[in-house]
DOSE-102052 format. One record per residue (C-alpha): z, x, y; residue number from 1. Coordinates in steps of 0.25 Angstrom, whole numbers, plus 2048, in hexadecimal, padded with zeros to 3 digits. Each point is the difference from the previous one (the first is absolute). Example, Ala and Ser with C-alpha at 12.3 -4.5 7.8 and 13.67 -1.06 7.14 Angstrom:
! DOSE-102052
- c3 | c1 | c2 | resi
- 81F | 831 | 7EE | 1
- 7FE | 806 | 80E | 2
//
This chain:
! DOSE-102052
- c3 | c1 | c2 | resi
- 7B9 | 7AA | 7D0 | 1
- 809 | 7F9 | 809 | 2
- 805 | 809 | 80B | 3
- 80A | 7F8 | 806 | 4
- 80E | 802 | 802 | 5
- 809 | 7F5 | 7FA | 6
- 808 | 7F7 | 809 | 7
- 80C | 807 | 7FD | 8
- 7FA | 80D | 805 | 9
- 7FA | 7F9 | 80C | 10
- 80E | 7FB | 804 | 11
- 807 | 80E | 7FE | 12
- 7F5 | 807 | 809 | 13
- 803 | 7F5 | 80A | 14
- 80F | 802 | 7FE | 15
- 7FF | 810 | 802 | 16
- 7F8 | 7FE | 80C | 17
- 809 | 7F6 | 807 | 18
- 80D | 809 | 7FD | 19
- 7F9 | 80C | 807 | 20
- 7FB | 7F8 | 80B | 21
- 80E | 7FB | 803 | 22
- 806 | 80E | 7FE | 23
- 7F6 | 806 | 809 | 24
- 802 | 7F5 | 80B | 25
- 810 | 802 | 7FF | 26
- 7FD | 80F | 802 | 27
- 805 | 805 | 7F4 | 28
- 7F4 | 809 | 7FE | 29
- 7F2 | 804 | 807 | 30
- 7F3 | 800 | 7FA | 31
- 7FC | 80E | 7FD | 32
- 7F6 | 809 | 7F7 | 33
- 805 | 808 | 7F4 | 34
- 80D | 7F8 | 800 | 35
- 801 | 801 | 7F2 | 36
- 801 | 80F | 802 | 37
- 807 | 801 | 80D | 38
- 806 | 7F3 | 802 | 39
- 80F | 800 | 7FC | 40
- 809 | 7F5 | 801 | 41
- 80B | 7FD | 7F5 | 42
- 803 | 7F4 | 808 | 43
- 7F2 | 7FB | 7FE | 44
- 800 | 805 | 7F1 | 45
- 80C | 7F8 | 7FE | 46
- 7F9 | 7F3 | 806 | 47
- 7F5 | 801 | 7F8 | 48
- 809 | 802 | 7F4 | 49
- 808 | 7F3 | 803 | 50
- 7F3 | 7F9 | 800 | 51
- 7FE | 805 | 7F1 | 52
- 7F3 | 807 | 804 | 53
- 804 | 80F | 7FB | 54
- 7FD | 802 | 7F0 | 55
- 7FB | 7F2 | 7FF | 56
- 7F9 | 805 | 7F2 | 57
- 80C | 805 | 7FB | 58
- 808 | 7FA | 7F5 | 59
- 80A | 7F4 | 803 | 60
- 80C | 807 | 7F8 | 61
- 800 | 80B | 80C | 62
- 7FE | 7F6 | 80C | 63
- 7F0 | 801 | 7FF | 64
- 7F9 | 7F3 | 800 | 65
- 7F6 | 802 | 7F5 | 66
- 7F3 | 7FD | 809 | 67
- 7F3 | 806 | 7FF | 68
- 7FA | 80C | 807 | 69
- 7F8 | 7F7 | 805 | 70
- 80B | 7F9 | 808 | 71
- 805 | 80E | 804 | 72
- 7F3 | 804 | 807 | 73
- 800 | 7F3 | 808 | 74
- 80E | 804 | 806 | 75
- 7FC | 80F | 801 | 76
- 7F4 | 7FD | 807 | 77
- 806 | 7F7 | 80B | 78
- 80A | 80B | 802 | 79
- 7F6 | 80A | 803 | 80
- 7F7 | 7F5 | 809 | 81
- 80D | 7FF | 808 | 82
- 803 | 80F | 801 | 83
- 80E | 7FD | 7FC | 84
- 80A | 80C | 7FE | 85
- 802 | 800 | 7F1 | 86
- 800 | 80F | 7FD | 87
- 810 | 7FE | 7FB | 88
- 7FB | 7F8 | 7F4 | 89
- 7F2 | 804 | 7FE | 90
- 802 | 80C | 7F5 | 91
- 80A | 7F8 | 7F9 | 92
- 7F8 | 7F3 | 7FF | 93
- 7F3 | 808 | 7FD | 94
- 804 | 809 | 7F6 | 95
- 80D | 804 | 7FD | 96
- 805 | 7F2 | 7FB | 97
- 7F3 | 7FF | 7F7 | 98
- 804 | 80E | 7FA | 99
- 80E | 7FD | 7FD | 100
- 7FC | 7F3 | 7F9 | 101
- 7F7 | 807 | 7F8 | 102
- 806 | 80D | 7FE | 103
- 80F | 7FF | 804 | 104
- 80D | 7FD | 7FA | 105
- 807 | 7F2 | 800 | 106
- 80A | 807 | 808 | 107
- 7F5 | 806 | 80B | 108
- 7FA | 7F1 | 801 | 109
- 80E | 7F9 | 802 | 110
- 804 | 80B | 80A | 111
- 7F3 | 800 | 809 | 112
- 7F7 | 7F4 | 7FE | 113
- 808 | 7F7 | 806 | 114
- 804 | 807 | 80C | 115
- 7F1 | 804 | 802 | 116
- 7FD | 7F1 | 7FF | 117
- 80B | 7FD | 80A | 118
- 7FA | 80C | 80A | 119
- 80D | 807 | 7FF | 120
- 7FC | 80E | 7FC | 121
- 7F4 | 808 | 804 | 122
- 7F8 | 80B | 7F8 | 123
- 7F9 | 80B | 804 | 124
- 7F4 | 806 | 7F7 | 125
- 802 | 80F | 7FC | 126
- 7F3 | 805 | 7FA | 127
- 7F8 | 809 | 808 | 128
- 805 | 80F | 802 | 129
- 7FA | 80B | 808 | 130
- 7F8 | 806 | 7F5 | 131
- 7FE | 7F2 | 7F8 | 132
- 7FA | 7F5 | 808 | 133
- 7F3 | 7FC | 7FA | 134
- 804 | 807 | 7F3 | 135
- 80C | 7F9 | 7FE | 136
- 802 | 806 | 7F2 | 137
- 801 | 80D | 807 | 138
- 80D | 7FC | 806 | 139
- 80C | 80B | 800 | 140
- 80C | 7FA | 802 | 141
- 80B | 801 | 7F4 | 142
- 809 | 7F7 | 7FA | 143
- 808 | 807 | 7F6 | 144
- 80C | 7FC | 7F7 | 145
- 80C | 804 | 804 | 146
- 80E | 7FA | 7F8 | 147
- 7F9 | 7F3 | 7FE | 148
- 7FA | 7FF | 80E | 149
- 7F4 | 806 | 807 | 150
- 800 | 80A | 80A | 151
- 7F4 | 7FE | 809 | 152
- 7FA | 80D | 809 | 153
- 7F3 | 7FF | 808 | 154
- 7FA | 7F8 | 80B | 155
- 7F8 | 7F4 | 802 | 156
- 7F7 | 7FE | 80D | 157
- 7F8 | 7F4 | 806 | 158
- 80C | 7F7 | 7FC | 159
- 7FF | 7F3 | 807 | 160
- 80D | 7FB | 806 | 161
- 809 | 809 | 7F9 | 162
- 808 | 802 | 80C | 163
- 804 | 7F2 | 7FF | 164
- 7FF | 7FB | 7F3 | 165
- 80C | 7FF | 7F5 | 166
- 7F9 | 807 | 7F5 | 167
- 7F4 | 807 | 7FB | 168
- 7F7 | 7FE | 7F5 | 169
- 7FD | 80E | 7FC | 170
- 7F8 | 808 | 7F5 | 171
- 805 | 80E | 7FC | 172
- 7FC | 809 | 7F5 | 173
- 80A | 800 | 7F5 | 174
- 7FA | 80A | 7F6 | 175
- 7FA | 80C | 808 | 176
- 7FB | 805 | 7F4 | 177
- 7F7 | 7F4 | 7FB | 178
- 7F2 | 7FE | 805 | 179
- 800 | 7FA | 80E | 180
- 7FD | 7F2 | 7FC | 181
- 80A | 800 | 7F5 | 182
- 80D | 804 | 806 | 183
- 802 | 7F7 | 80B | 184
- 80A | 7F5 | 801 | 185
- 803 | 7F4 | 80B | 186
- 80D | 7FE | 806 | 187
- 808 | 7F8 | 80B | 188
- 809 | 809 | 808 | 189
- 80A | 7FB | 80C | 190
- 7FB | 807 | 80C | 191
- 80E | 801 | 804 | 192
- 804 | 80A | 7F4 | 193
- 805 | 80D | 804 | 194
- 7F5 | 80B | 800 | 195
- 7F5 | 7F6 | 805 | 196
- 7FB | 803 | 80E | 197
- 7F6 | 7F8 | 807 | 198
- 7F8 | 806 | 80C | 199
- 7F8 | 7F7 | 807 | 200
- 7F1 | 803 | 804 | 201
- 7F8 | 7FB | 80C | 202
- 7F1 | 7FC | 7FD | 203
- 7F5 | 801 | 808 | 204
- 802 | 7F4 | 807 | 205
- 80E | 805 | 805 | 206
- 807 | 7F7 | 7F8 | 207
- 80A | 804 | 7F5 | 208
- 801 | 7F9 | 7F2 | 209
- 7FC | 80B | 7F7 | 210
- 80A | 80A | 7FC | 211
- 804 | 80C | 7F8 | 212
- 80A | 7FF | 7F5 | 213
- 807 | 80C | 7FB | 214
- 80A | 800 | 7F2 | 215
- 809 | 80B | 7FF | 216
- 806 | 7FF | 7F3 | 217
- 802 | 7F1 | 803 | 218
- 807 | 7FA | 7F4 | 219
- 7F9 | 7F2 | 7FB | 220
- 808 | 7F9 | 7F4 | 221
- 7F7 | 7FD | 7F4 | 222
- 800 | 7F2 | 803 | 223
- 7F6 | 803 | 80B | 224
- 7F5 | 804 | 7F6 | 225
- 7F6 | 7F5 | 7FF | 226
- 7FA | 7FE | 7F2 | 227
- 7FE | 80D | 7F6 | 228
- 802 | 80E | 805 | 229
- 7F3 | 807 | 800 | 230
- 7F8 | 7F4 | 7FF | 231
- 800 | 7FD | 810 | 232
- 7F2 | 804 | 802 | 233
- 7FA | 7F5 | 7F6 | 234
- 80A | 7F6 | 807 | 235
- 7FC | 803 | 80F | 236
- 7F1 | 7FD | 7FC | 237
- 802 | 7F1 | 800 | 238
- 80A | 801 | 80B | 239
- 7F4 | 807 | 80A | 240
- 7F7 | 7F6 | 7FC | 241
- 80A | 7F6 | 807 | 242
- 801 | 809 | 80C | 243
- 7F0 | 802 | 801 | 244
- 7FE | 7F1 | 7FE | 245
- 806 | 7F9 | 80B | 246
- 7FA | 7F8 | 80C | 247
- 806 | 80A | 809 | 248
- 7F6 | 80A | 7FD | 249
- 7F6 | 7F6 | 808 | 250
- 809 | 7F9 | 808 | 251
- 808 | 80B | 808 | 252
- 7F9 | 7FE | 80C | 253
- 7FD | 7F2 | 800 | 254
- 807 | 7FD | 80D | 255
- 7F7 | 809 | 806 | 256
- 7F2 | 7FA | 7FA | 257
- 806 | 7F2 | 806 | 258
- 804 | 806 | 80D | 259
- 7F2 | 807 | 802 | 260
- 7F9 | 7F4 | 7FC | 261
- 809 | 7F8 | 80D | 262
- 7FC | 80B | 808 | 263
- 7F0 | 7FF | 7FE | 264
- 802 | 7F2 | 803 | 265
- 808 | 801 | 80D | 266
- 7FA | 80D | 805 | 267
- 7F4 | 7FF | 808 | 268
- 7F3 | 80A | 803 | 269
- 7F5 | 7FC | 808 | 270
- 805 | 7F2 | 801 | 271
- 801 | 7FE | 7F2 | 272
- 80B | 800 | 7F5 | 273
- 7FF | 80D | 7F8 | 274
- 800 | 7F6 | 7F4 | 275
- 7F2 | 7FD | 803 | 276
- 7FA | 80F | 801 | 277
- 7F8 | 801 | 7F4 | 278
- 805 | 80C | 7FB | 279
- 80E | 7FD | 801 | 280
- 7FF | 7F4 | 7FA | 281
- 7F8 | 806 | 7F4 | 282
- 80A | 80A | 7FF | 283
- 80C | 7F7 | 800 | 284
- 7F9 | 7F7 | 7F6 | 285
- 7FE | 80B | 7F6 | 286
- 80F | 803 | 801 | 287
- 803 | 7F2 | 7FD | 288
- 7F7 | 800 | 7F3 | 289
- 806 | 80D | 7FC | 290
- 80E | 7FB | 803 | 291
- 7FD | 7F5 | 7F6 | 292
- 7FB | 808 | 7F6 | 293
- 80B | 809 | 7FF | 294
- 809 | 7F3 | 801 | 295
- 7FA | 7FA | 7F4 | 296
- 800 | 80D | 7F8 | 297
- 80F | 801 | 800 | 298
- 800 | 7F1 | 7FD | 299
- 7F8 | 803 | 7F4 | 300
- 80C | 80B | 7FC | 301
- 80A | 7F4 | 803 | 302
- 7F9 | 7F6 | 7F8 | 303
- 800 | 80B | 7F4 | 304
- 80E | 802 | 800 | 305
- 803 | 7F1 | 800 | 306
- 7F9 | 800 | 7F4 | 307
- 807 | 80C | 7FA | 308
- 7F5 | 809 | 801 | 309
- 804 | 80E | 806 | 310
- 7F6 | 806 | 80C | 311
- 7FD | 80F | 800 | 312
- 7F2 | 803 | 805 | 313
- 801 | 7F3 | 808 | 314
- 80B | 805 | 807 | 315
- 7F9 | 80D | 804 | 316
- 7F4 | 7F8 | 804 | 317
- 808 | 7F8 | 809 | 318
- 807 | 80A | 806 | 319
- 7F4 | 809 | 803 | 320
- 7F9 | 7F3 | 807 | 321
- 80C | 7FB | 807 | 322
- 804 | 80E | 807 | 323
- 7F1 | 803 | 804 | 324
- 7FF | 7F3 | 806 | 325
- 80D | 801 | 809 | 326
- 7FA | 80E | 804 | 327
- 7F3 | 7F8 | 806 | 328
- 809 | 7F6 | 805 | 329
- 808 | 80A | 808 | 330
- 7F2 | 807 | 804 | 331
- 7F9 | 7F4 | 805 | 332
- 80C | 7FB | 808 | 333
- 800 | 80D | 807 | 334
- 7F0 | 7FF | 804 | 335
- 803 | 7F3 | 804 | 336
- 80B | 803 | 809 | 337
- 7FA | 80D | 806 | 338
- 808 | 80B | 806 | 339
- 80C | 7F6 | 802 | 340
- 802 | 7FF | 7F1 | 341
- 804 | 80F | 801 | 342
- 80D | 7FB | 807 | 343
- 80C | 800 | 7F7 | 344
- 80A | 7F5 | 800 | 345
- 80B | 805 | 809 | 346
- 7F5 | 800 | 80B | 347
- 801 | 7F4 | 809 | 348
- 7F1 | 7FE | 801 | 349
- 7FD | 802 | 7F0 | 350
- 7F7 | 7F4 | 7FC | 351
- 805 | 7F8 | 7F3 | 352
- 80D | 807 | 801 | 353
- 7FB | 80E | 7FD | 354
- 7FD | 7FB | 7F2 | 355
- 7F2 | 806 | 800 | 356
- 804 | 80E | 803 | 357
- 80C | 800 | 7F6 | 358
- 7F8 | 7F9 | 7F5 | 359
- 7F4 | 80A | 803 | 360
- 80B | 80C | 7FE | 361
- 807 | 7FA | 7F3 | 362
- 7F4 | 7FB | 7F9 | 363
- 7FC | 80F | 7FD | 364
- 80C | 7FF | 7F6 | 365
- 7FC | 7F3 | 7F9 | 366
- 7F6 | 806 | 7F7 | 367
- 80A | 80B | 7FC | 368
- 80D | 7F9 | 7FE | 369
- 802 | 7F9 | 7F3 | 370
- 7F5 | 808 | 7FA | 371
- 7F4 | 807 | 807 | 372
- 7F3 | 7F8 | 7FF | 373
- 7FA | 80C | 7F9 | 374
- 80B | 7FF | 7F5 | 375
- 7FE | 7F1 | 800 | 376
- 7F1 | 802 | 7FE | 377
- 801 | 808 | 7F4 | 378
- 80A | 7F5 | 7FA | 379
- 7F4 | 7F6 | 803 | 380
- 7F7 | 809 | 7F9 | 381
- 807 | 803 | 7F3 | 382
- 808 | 7F3 | 7FE | 383
- 7F7 | 7F7 | 806 | 384
- 7F2 | 806 | 7FD | 385
- 803 | 809 | 7F4 | 386
- 7FB | 80C | 806 | 387
- 805 | 80E | 7FB | 388
- 80B | 805 | 807 | 389
- 7FA | 80E | 802 | 390
//
C-alpha cells in the first residue's frame, strides 16, 4: 500500500503551517494547550474561513470545497499542532455541518452552512444533563409542541462555549411517553431566545468555558427541528462518531509534548541533558510511539470516511486510546518537572507556562467528555467484537 500523501496534500500542509506561523508571529494568537476547547477567537476563525479551511468536505453549493476527509484531517492536525484558538469554529465544522447536510432541511443548509464556513457563527453542544451524561438517552429536557412551535423546559450542563456562542445544538425529549431512545429529537436553538439562561461554570483549572444552560418556556420555531421528530437518537449516533474520532482526542496537549521534549534537551542534571537520562529517554520514546499509534488510528477513520465507509467502533477505539494517552503525557510531564510542575500558569515561576499542571487537572475530563471510556469499551465489545451486550 502507498501511505504517502499526494503532492497537493503536502502543499496544503505547508500552506497551513505557513499561515499559522505568520499569524503567531504577528501576535494574532499564542500557542496553547486545549485550544480547541478553550481557545475562543472569532477573528481567528474568520481568517481560517477566508482561507477556505472550514467545511472543506461539504458540497460546493453551500460554500464547501468537496475535498476528502483526509484533506480536512491535515488542516485540523496543523491547527492542533500549533495550538491555534479554534473553539468558535470547532463544533460547527466537526459535527453540526455534517448533521445538517445529512438530516437538515434545504432551508437550514442554506441558512447555516455558509456562515459556519466563513467563521461567522459559533455553536455550543447541548447534550449532557445533570442526570444524563454517559446515559445520554436518559435526558429529561422537554420540547413540547405549542401553536406550531416547541416550548423548551429543562437544563443542560457542561456546555462548552455556550456563554459566547450564537446557537446551541440540542437534543430534547419530544415524546415523554415513548421508550427513552425513541422520543428524542434534535434542534438548533438561538441562545439569545427569551427563556434561555446561560450560567458559566469554573472548572478545576480555574477557567470558564463550561456552562449550565436553562430553558424556561423558551419558544423555538419548528424550523429549528433537525430531521424527523422522535428520531433524534438514531440521527445522533453518527454525529457522535464524528465527535469522538478527531485528532483533538490525541493532540489536545501536543504543544506540551513538544515543550517537554525541548525542556529535557535544554535542562541539565549532573552535567548532562535530561534527554540523556535513560528512564526519561525511554518514557518520551514510548510517548512518541503511542502518539503515532493514536494518530494513525484516526487517520484510518479519515480514510474510511474518504472511501464512503462510516466508522463506529473504530471511532470508539480511537477516543479510548487517545484520551488515555493524553493523561499519560500529562503525568510524564509532571514527573520530569518535579514539584515545579505543580505551579499553575499565573505563577511567574511556572515552567512551560504552567501547562503541565493545567493538563494534569483537565485531562481527568478527557476520558469522560464525549463518551466515557467505559461506555466506549462496550461499543467496541458489542459492535466491534460481536460480544453480547449483557
